[in-house]
C-alpha positions as CSV (number, residue, x, y, z in Angstrom):
1,M,-10.3,-58.1,2.6
2,N,-10.4,-56.9,-0.6
3,N,-8.4,-54.0,-0.8
4,V,-9.2,-53.3,-4.7
5,G,-9.2,-49.2,-5.1
6,T,-8.4,-48.4,-2.0
7,F,-4.9,-47.0,-0.6
8,R,-3.7,-45.6,2.5
9,V,-2.4,-42.4,2.9
10,R,0.5,-41.8,5.4
11,R,0.0,-38.7,6.7
12,N,3.1,-36.8,8.8
13,V,1.1,-34.5,11.4
14,N,4.7,-33.0,13.0
15,R,6.2,-31.6,9.6
16,S,8.4,-29.6,10.9
17,E,11.2,-32.1,11.7
18,N,11.7,-32.5,7.7
19,L,12.0,-29.0,7.3
20,A,15.4,-27.5,7.2
21,P,16.6,-24.6,9.5
22,V,16.6,-21.4,7.9
23,S,18.1,-18.4,9.0
24,R,17.3,-14.8,9.2
25,K,19.8,-13.6,6.6
26,Q,18.7,-15.8,3.8
27,G,15.3,-13.4,3.1
28,T,17.8,-10.1,3.5
29,P,19.0,-9.4,0.1
30,L,15.4,-10.3,-1.1
31,L,14.1,-7.7,1.7
32,Y,16.5,-5.3,0.0
33,L,16.0,-5.5,-3.7
34,L,12.2,-5.4,-2.8
35,G,12.7,-2.4,-0.9
36,F,14.6,-0.5,-3.6
37,V,11.6,-1.2,-6.0
38,M,9.1,0.0,-3.7
39,A,11.4,3.3,-3.7
40,L,12.0,3.2,-7.3
41,F,8.2,3.0,-7.8
42,L,7.3,6.2,-5.4
43,G,10.3,8.0,-7.0
44,I,8.6,7.7,-10.5
45,L,5.1,8.6,-9.4
46,I,6.1,11.5,-7.4
47,F,8.3,12.8,-10.4
48,A,4.9,12.3,-12.7
49,Y,2.7,14.0,-10.3
50,A,5.0,17.1,-10.2
51,V,5.7,17.0,-13.8
52,T,1.9,17.0,-14.5
53,K,1.1,19.5,-12.4
54,R,3.6,22.4,-14.1
55,A,2.3,21.2,-17.4
56,N,0.1,23.9,-19.4
57,P,-1.7,21.3,-22.3
58,V,-3.8,23.7,-25.1
59,Y,-6.6,21.9,-25.7
60,L,-8.0,21.1,-29.1
61,D,-11.4,21.2,-30.5
62,E,-12.7,18.5,-32.9
63,H,-10.8,20.2,-35.5
64,G,-7.9,21.1,-34.3
65,K,-7.9,24.5,-33.6
66,P,-7.0,25.6,-29.4
67,T,-10.2,26.3,-27.0
68,A,-10.2,29.1,-24.7
69,V,-10.8,27.3,-21.8
70,S,-10.1,29.1,-18.1
71,Q,-7.2,27.6,-16.4
72,S,-7.3,27.5,-13.0
73,H,-3.9,27.6,-10.8
74,D,-3.6,26.4,-7.3
75,H,-0.4,27.5,-6.7
């Protein structure tokens, strides 16, 4: 039989026997870290929203002079 250019692939159907058991405690620090990052991000978003709601910007025209813009406050 001529086997030039062919090869045999050995497949392991049951892959779980090659894996080491993983405990649930192994991912706990990562979950706390991701929770902290998410809480920090949401805190920054809320802070930025609150600051921009209080902002009183002065709109300038193309010559750099303030324009009279009617502002609506919905407090």
